[in-house]
C-alpha positions in Angstrom: -172.1 35.9 -194.4 -169.9 33.1 -195.7 -169.8 32.7 -199.5 -171.0 29.5 -201.1 -168.2 27.0 -201.6 -167.3 25.1 -204.7 -168.4 21.5 -205.0 -166.7 18.5 -206.7 -168.8 15.5 -207.5 -167.6 12.1 -208.5 -169.5 9.0 -209.8 -169.7 6.2 -207.2 -167.5 3.2 -208.2 -167.6 0.9 -205.2 -170.3 -1.5 -204.1 -171.8 -1.4 -200.6 -169.8 -4.6 -199.8 -166.6 -2.8 -200.8 -167.3 0.1 -198.5 -168.3 -2.2 -195.7 -165.1 -4.2 -196.1 -163.1 -0.9 -195.6 -165.2 0.0 -192.5 -164.7 -3.5 -191.0 -161.1 -4.3 -192.0 -159.6 -0.8 -192.4 -158.3 -1.2 -196.0 -159.5 -1.6 -199.6 -157.4 -2.6 -202.6 -158.2 -1.3 -206.1 -156.2 -3.6 -208.3 -154.4 -1.9 -211.3 -156.6 1.2 -211.0 -154.0 3.3 -213.0 -152.6 2.4 -216.4 -149.0 1.6 -217.0 -148.6 4.9 -219.0 -149.9 6.8 -215.9 -147.5 5.0 -213.7 -144.6 5.8 -216.0 -145.5 9.5 -216.0 -145.2 9.5 -212.2 -142.0 7.6 -212.1 -140.4 9.8 -214.7 -141.3 12.9 -212.6 -139.2 11.9 -209.6 -135.8 12.8 -210.9 -137.1 16.2 -212.0 -138.3 16.9 -208.4 -135.0 15.8 -206.9 -133.1 18.0 -209.4 -135.3 20.9 -208.1 -136.7 21.6 -211.5 -140.0 22.7 -209.9 -138.9 24.2 -206.6 -136.0 24.5 -204.3 -135.7 22.0 -201.4 -135.2 22.4 -197.7 -132.3 20.0 -197.8 -131.0 19.8 -201.4 -129.5 16.6 -202.7 -125.9 16.8 -204.0 -126.1 16.1 -207.7 -123.1 15.9 -210.0 -123.2 17.1 -213.6 -122.6 13.6 -214.8 -125.4 12.0 -212.7 -128.1 10.2 -214.7 -131.7 10.1 -213.6 -130.9 6.6 -212.2 -128.1 8.0 -210.2 -130.3 10.8 -208.9 -133.2 8.7 -207.6 -130.9 6.3 -205.8 -130.0 9.1 -203.4 -133.5 9.5 -202.0 -135.7 7.3 -199.9 -138.7 9.6 -199.8 -139.8 13.0 -201.2 -142.2 14.9 -198.9 -145.0 17.1 -200.2 -144.2 17.0 -203.9 -147.8 17.8 -204.9 -147.4 21.4 -203.8 -144.7 21.9 -206.5 -145.0 19.2 -209.2 -148.1 19.5 -211.4 -147.6 15.8 -212.3 -147.9 14.6 -208.7 -150.7 17.1 -208.0 -152.6 15.6 -210.9 -152.4 12.1 -209.4 -153.2 13.3 -205.9 -156.5 14.4 -207.5 -156.9 11.6 -210.0 -160.6 11.0 -210.7 -160.5 7.2 -210.1 -158.7 7.8 -206.8 -161.0 10.6 -205.7 -164.1 8.7 -206.6 -163.1 5.9 -204.2 -162.1 8.4 -201.5 -165.5 10.0 -201.8 -167.0 6.7 -200.6 -164.5 5.5 -198.1 -163.0 8.4 -196.2 -165.9 9.0 -193.8 -167.8 5.8 -194.4 -167.9 5.3 -190.6 -169.7 8.6 -190.1 -173.5 8.5 -190.3 -174.0 12.0 -191.9 -170.8 12.3 -194.0 -171.5 13.8 -197.5 -168.4 12.5 -199.3 -166.3 15.7 -198.8 -162.6 15.0 -198.8 -159.4 17.2 -198.6 -155.8 16.2 -199.0 -153.0 17.5 -196.7 -150.0 15.3 -197.6 -148.2 13.5 -200.3 -145.0 11.4 -200.1 -143.1 9.9 -203.0 -141.2 6.8 -201.8 -138.4 5.8 -204.1 -137.1 3.0 -201.9 -134.2 1.8 -204.0 -132.7 -1.7 -203.5 -131.1 -2.0 -200.0 -133.1 0.8 -198.5 -135.0 0.3 -195.2 -138.7 0.1 -194.5 -140.7 1.7 -191.7 -141.6 -0.1 -188.5 -145.2 -0.6 -187.2 -147.0 2.7 -187.0 -150.4 4.4 -187.4 -150.7 7.5 -189.6 -153.1 9.2 -187.1 -150.2 9.3 -184.6 -148.6 11.9 -186.9 -151.7 13.5 -188.5 -154.5 13.7 -186.0 -158.1 14.2 -187.2 -161.1 15.0 -185.1 -163.3 12.2 -186.5 -161.0 9.3 -187.3 -161.3 10.1 -191.0 -157.6 10.0 -192.0 -157.1 7.8 -195.0 -154.0 6.9 -197.1 -154.1 6.2 -200.8 -151.0 4.1 -201.6 -150.3 4.0 -205.4 -147.9 1.3 -206.4 -145.6 2.5 -209.1 -143.7 -0.9 -209.3 -145.0 -4.3 -208.5 -144.8 -4.5 -204.7 -144.0 -7.8 -203.1 -142.4 -9.1 -199.9 -138.8 -9.1 -201.1 -138.9 -5.5 -202.3 -140.6 -4.2 -199.2 -144.4 -4.2 -199.7 -146.8 -3.1 -197.1 -147.7 -5.3 -194.2 -151.0 -4.5 -192.4 -152.9 -5.7 -189.4 -156.5 -6.0 -190.5 -159.1 -4.6 -188.1 -156.5 -2.9 -185.9 -158.2 0.5 -186.6 -161.6 -0.4 -185.1 -161.4 0.9 -181.5 -159.6 4.0 -182.4 -156.6 3.3 -180.1 -153.4 5.1 -180.7 -150.5 2.9 -179.6 -147.4 4.3 -177.9 -144.1 4.3 -179.8 -140.5 3.5 -178.9 -137.1 3.1 -180.6 -136.9 -0.2 -182.5 -133.1 -0.7 -182.4 -133.2 -2.4 -185.8 -131.6 0.1 -188.1 -130.7 -2.5 -190.7 -134.4 -3.2 -191.3 -136.2 0.1 -190.6 -135.6 3.8 -191.0 -135.1 6.2 -188.0 -138.9 6.5 -187.2 -140.0 4.9 -183.9 -142.1 1.7 -183.7 -145.6 1.4 -182.3 -146.0 -1.4 -179.7 -148.4 -3.0 -177.3 -150.5 -5.2 -179.7 -150.6 -8.7 -181.1 -149.3 -8.7 -184.7 -149.8 -12.4 -185.3 -152.6 -11.8 -187.8 -150.6 -9.4 -190.0 -150.7 -10.0 -193.8 -148.5 -8.8 -196.7 -150.2 -6.6 -199.3 -148.6 -7.7 -202.6 -150.0 -5.7 -205.5 -149.2 -5.0 -209.2 -148.1 -1.6 -210.3 -151.0 0.8 -210.8 -152.9 -0.7 -207.9 -154.0 1.6 -205.1 -154.2 0.5 -201.4 -156.6 2.6 -199.3 -156.2 2.3 -195.6 -157.6 4.0 -192.5 -155.3 6.3 -190.4 -155.6 4.0 -187.3 -154.7 0.8 -189.2 -151.3 -0.6 -188.0 -149.0 -1.1 -190.9 -145.3 -1.4 -191.7 -142.8 -2.2 -194.5 -139.5 -4.1 -194.5 -136.2 -3.5 -196.2 -136.0 -3.8 -199.9 -134.0 -7.0 -200.3 -134.5 -7.2 -204.1 -132.7 -5.7 -207.1 -135.9 -3.7 -208.0 -137.3 -0.4 -206.9 -140.5 -0.2 -204.8 -141.7 3.3 -205.8 -144.9 4.5 -204.3 -146.9 7.7 -204.2 -148.9 7.7 -201.0 -151.2 10.7 -200.2 -153.2 11.4 -197.1 -156.8 12.7 -197.0 -159.5 13.3 -194.5 -163.2 14.5 -194.2 -163.3 18.1 -195.2 -165.5 19.0 -192.2 -162.8 17.9 -189.8 -160.3 20.5 -188.7 -156.7 19.6 -189.0 -154.8 20.2 -185.8 -151.4 19.4 -187.4 -148.2 21.3 -186.7 -147.1 23.8 -184.1 -149.6 26.3 -182.9 -150.3 28.4 -179.8 -154.1 27.8 -180.2 -156.0 25.2 -178.2 -156.2 21.9 -180.1 -159.9 22.4 -180.7 -159.2 25.6 -182.7 -156.1 24.5 -184.7 -156.7 24.0 -188.4 -153.8 23.6 -190.8 -154.9 25.0 -194.1 -152.2 23.5 -196.3 -154.9 21.4 -197.9 -156.5 20.7 -201.3 -160.2 19.9 -201.9 -160.6 16.7 -203.9 -164.3 15.8 -203.3 -167.5 17.4 -202.2 -167.1 20.8 -200.5 -164.6 22.6 -198.2 -166.7 24.3 -195.5 -163.6 26.2 -194.4 -162.8 27.6 -197.8 -163.3 31.1 -196.5 -160.2 30.7 -194.4 -158.0 30.5 -197.5 -155.3 27.9 -198.2 -151.6 27.7 -197.8 -148.9 25.4 -199.2 -145.6 24.0 -198.2 -142.9 26.4 -199.4 -140.3 23.8 -200.1 -140.1 20.1 -200.6 -138.1 17.9 -198.2 -136.0 14.8 -199.0 -135.6 11.8 -196.7 -132.3 9.9 -197.2 -131.2 6.4 -196.3 -130.7 6.4 -192.5 
């Protein structure tokens, strides 16, 4: 007999209209949800992660004894899975205000969803001046869920605007659950090495310009991109990915049939984890993405 699982409850902070906007358009913006002090705590943690103060990295960054924190963060475009090692990042992956909203949005399209949410990924984008963006893509292309419940929580740590490479989204592009094919973009000046989704009309795209501390929530099927940072300012972001706890996570290499795969490198952030009895794992080392 399976033991009873823990439960995490959050107060509801969104209106029915807010939730319906997310279901219809595929995104929701919580303006200045975090304080400036909270934003600064996260920004100040990035150099510590890169210096491997918490954990060794898969691909260490060469750091000179004379390098300042400013020198250090300029060497990295993105830090992958920092929440498994940094207690600061982990705190914000599970921030009460973020998780309260996740408990209303993640599975809002599912008629019997009970608000349960788990996290499987965090990415700390530093994106210094001159660094590239990422071409059109859908997060579900990389992280498949079984019920279309993947959701990103994109925490702006600097004001994000067009010149420094803010998000661009295609509202409503998540609705039919289509995963678009990808190909090379041949525009290495503008975008990093990731491929580009294609086969859709992007004429209705809009920029998502937000103040620091704001959080953009978006569905895993929503088409989005970012452009090169053409300003003299950073565009730092902590973006984490979550899903309905009841959906298995067929992510990564496995010999099992897709219907049985369930990556357990997850953290419960709302409701219950019905698969708690399987135990959890974590990424052993963080990974850095450099300018390509």
